[in-house]
Structure formats: structure tokens, C-alpha cells
matplotlib code that plots the C-alpha trace (Angstrom):
import matplotlib.pyplot as plt

x = [-18.0, -16.9, -16.8, -13.8, -15.2, -15.8, -11.9, -10.7, -13.2, -11.7, -7.9, -8.8, -9.7, -6.9, -5.7, -8.9, -8.5, -5.0, -7.1, -10.3, -8.0, -6.0, -8.7, -10.8, -7.8, -10.5, -10.1, -13.9, -15.1, -12.3, -14.3, -17.6, -16.6, -14.9, -18.3, -20.3, -17.6, -18.0, -21.7, -21.7, -19.4, -21.7, -25.0, -22.4, -21.0, -23.2, -21.2, -17.8, -15.9, -13.8, -10.6, -10.2, -8.2, -11.0, -8.2, -8.7, -12.6, -12.7, -10.3, -12.8, -16.0, -14.0, -13.4, -16.5, -18.3, -15.7, -16.5, -20.3, -20.2, -18.2, -20.8, -23.9, -22.5, -21.2, -18.8, -15.3, -13.0, -10.1, -7.6, -5.2, -6.5, -3.6, -4.6, -2.0, -2.6, -1.4, 2.0, 2.3, 5.8, 8.1, 10.7, 12.8, 11.7, 13.6, 11.8, 8.0, 9.0, 10.4, 7.0, 4.8, 6.7, 6.2, 2.7, 1.8, 3.6, 2.0, -1.5, -0.7, -0.4, -3.5, -5.7, -4.8, -1.5, -1.8, -4.1, -1.4, 1.6, -0.6, -1.6, 1.9, 3.9, 2.2, -0.5, 2.3, 0.2, 2.0, 1.1, -1.2, -3.5, -3.5, -4.8, -7.3, -8.7, -8.5, -9.6, -6.4, -3.5, -0.5, 1.5, -0.9, -1.1, 3.3, 3.8, 1.0, 3.5, 6.9, 5.0, 4.0, 7.6, 9.6, 7.5, 8.0, 11.3, 11.3, 9.5, 11.4, 14.5, 13.3, 12.3, 9.5, 7.8, 4.2, 1.6, 1.1, -1.8, -3.5, -3.2, -3.5, -1.4, 1.9, 4.2, 3.4, 1.5, 4.6, 6.6, 4.8, 4.6, 8.4, 8.5, 6.3, 8.8, 11.9, 10.0, 9.0, 12.5, 14.2, 11.6, 9.9, 7.5, 5.9]
y = [17.3, 16.7, 19.1, 19.9, 18.5, 15.2, 15.6, 15.5, 13.2, 10.5, 11.7, 10.5, 7.6, 5.6, 7.7, 7.3, 3.6, 3.4, 5.5, 2.9, 0.3, 1.3, 1.6, -1.5, -3.9, -5.6, -4.9, -5.6, -3.4, -0.9, -0.3, -0.2, 2.7, 4.5, 3.6, 5.2, 8.2, 9.4, 8.6, 11.4, 13.9, 14.0, 14.4, 17.2, 18.6, 22.2, 22.7, 22.1, 25.7, 25.8, 26.8, 24.9, 22.1, 18.8, 16.1, 17.2, 17.6, 14.0, 12.1, 14.0, 12.5, 9.1, 9.2, 9.9, 7.6, 5.0, 6.0, 6.3, 2.6, 2.0, 3.3, 1.6, -2.0, -1.7, -4.9, -4.7, -4.8, -7.3, -5.2, -8.6, -9.5, -8.7, -7.9, -10.0, -7.8, -4.9, -6.3, -8.5, -8.4, -10.8, -11.1, -13.9, -15.8, -13.5, -10.6, -12.1, -12.9, -9.2, -7.9, -10.3, -9.2, -5.1, -6.1, -7.6, -4.3, -2.1, -4.0, -3.5, 0.1, 2.2, 3.1, 7.2, 6.4, 4.0, 6.0, 9.1, 6.8, 5.4, 9.1, 10.6, 7.7, 5.9, 8.9, 11.6, 13.8, 16.7, 16.8, 20.1, 17.7, 14.9, 17.3, 18.7, 15.1, 13.6, 16.7, 17.1, 20.0, 19.7, 18.9, 15.7, 14.6, 14.9, 13.1, 10.3, 9.2, 10.1, 7.8, 4.8, 4.6, 4.8, 2.1, 0.2, 0.8, -0.9, -3.4, -4.4, -4.3, -6.6, -4.9, -6.0, -2.8, -3.0, -1.0, 2.4, 3.8, 5.9, 9.5, 8.8, 11.3, 9.7, 10.2, 13.9, 13.4, 11.4, 14.3, 17.0, 15.1, 15.3, 18.8, 19.3, 17.3, 19.1, 22.4, 20.8, 20.4, 23.6, 25.6, 24.1, 27.0, 26.7]
z = [11.2, 14.8, 17.1, 19.6, 22.6, 20.6, 19.5, 23.2, 24.1, 21.5, 22.0, 25.8, 25.9, 26.3, 29.2, 30.6, 29.8, 31.9, 35.0, 35.0, 34.6, 37.8, 39.9, 39.0, 38.7, 36.0, 32.3, 31.8, 34.8, 33.3, 29.9, 31.6, 33.4, 31.0, 28.7, 32.1, 32.2, 28.9, 28.5, 32.0, 30.0, 26.7, 29.4, 30.8, 28.1, 28.4, 32.1, 30.4, 30.2, 26.8, 27.6, 30.7, 31.5, 29.5, 30.2, 34.6, 33.8, 32.5, 35.3, 37.5, 36.1, 36.0, 39.0, 40.6, 38.3, 39.9, 43.5, 42.8, 41.1, 44.7, 47.2, 45.0, 45.0, 48.4, 47.8, 48.4, 45.3, 44.9, 44.0, 44.0, 40.5, 38.0, 34.9, 32.8, 29.7, 31.8, 32.3, 29.2, 27.3, 25.2, 28.3, 29.7, 32.6, 34.9, 33.5, 33.6, 37.7, 38.4, 36.5, 38.2, 41.8, 40.8, 39.8, 43.4, 44.7, 42.9, 44.2, 47.7, 47.5, 49.0, 46.4, 46.2, 45.9, 43.2, 40.9, 41.7, 40.6, 37.4, 36.1, 37.0, 35.6, 32.9, 31.7, 31.9, 33.9, 35.9, 39.5, 39.0, 36.7, 39.6, 42.0, 39.7, 38.6, 42.5, 44.2, 46.3, 47.1, 44.4, 47.8, 48.4, 44.7, 44.9, 48.1, 47.1, 44.0, 46.3, 49.1, 46.3, 44.5, 47.8, 49.1, 45.9, 46.2, 49.5, 48.9, 45.8, 47.6, 49.6, 53.1, 54.8, 55.5, 56.1, 53.4, 53.6, 55.0, 53.0, 53.3, 57.1, 59.7, 60.2, 62.7, 63.6, 66.7, 68.2, 66.6, 68.5, 71.4, 71.2, 71.0, 73.6, 75.9, 74.7, 74.8, 78.8, 79.4, 78.1, 79.7, 83.1, 84.1, 80.5]

ax = plt.figure().add_subplot(projection="3d")
ax.plot(x, y, z, "-o")
ax.set_aspect("equal")
plt.show()
């Protein structure tokens, strides 16, 4: 008779596969990543505290395993390969072109934004769960999803914005400089 840990793990496998696919952009690599994460979780199941967020714990293991694998490979991951099955639909030619364009746009997003967007939109995780799984603040998770959605909308509407940087300081330095200049004008001796 399976215990609660195993039942939760089996129930979570589809969501882990989606997250792994978002990270690896390759179906075979995603399956390997899920298998490795499950093996790690089974080996460390004694460290899981019952009653805490099992999904966030597993997503964190999967993400850490992905990062460890990248560090070992030291190769760049080709995120331009779009798995055709991820967007497979029985649709018109125009619909297929739109989905293909969406796939290309999603692939241009920074990894952290794409991952957060997939976790919220496709997996239905809350921002709190995304924050716990990715090791960031809830506000950062919200910001990543917002920026990803805004950027995708711009690209799909034909705006030619450059790809956003990943959690890089935006124009804050510029705004601080402008504020300082205004304060200097308002208070010349300050």
C-alpha cells in the first residue's frame, strides 16, 4: 500500500514534466530531469516535513537538479528548439502559424520569466508556490510573470521591443539620477 509521500509524488508528475520541459526545451531531457528529481526526492524523503508544501518542495528539487546538470555540462542549452508536441493542435493553418509565433516569442523570454509564466499559467501554481519553488520573493515571482506577459503581448502585437533582461535592474539608476538632479535644482545648497 503506497504511503502519502508516494501518492503525492505520483500526482505531481504531470506538473513536474511541464516545468522540466519549460526549463530544458527538450522532451527527452525533460523526462531525464524529472526522473533524476524523483530519484533525489525518494532518497531525501525523510527530510520532507509532512504538512508543508510538497509541490513547492518537489519543484525546488527539480529546479536545483536542472541547475546542477547545467553546471556539470558547462554547455549552452539551445532554447530555440521548440518541441512540436507542446503546441500540437488540430487547427487551421492560421492557428498553427499563430502558435508557432507564440512558441518563438516564449523561447525569446529569459529563463526565469519563462519558467515563472509556465508555472503560473500552465501548472496553475500560486505566486507563493512559484516563489517557494524558485527561491525568490513573491513580488519577484509576480514581476516575472507580469513582465513575461507584457513582453509576449508586445511581440505578438508587432512591437519590436528587445528581449528583456533577466531580473536585471531596470531604469532605476536612471530614475535615481533624475531625482537627484531635480532635488539639486529645487535645493541648490543640498
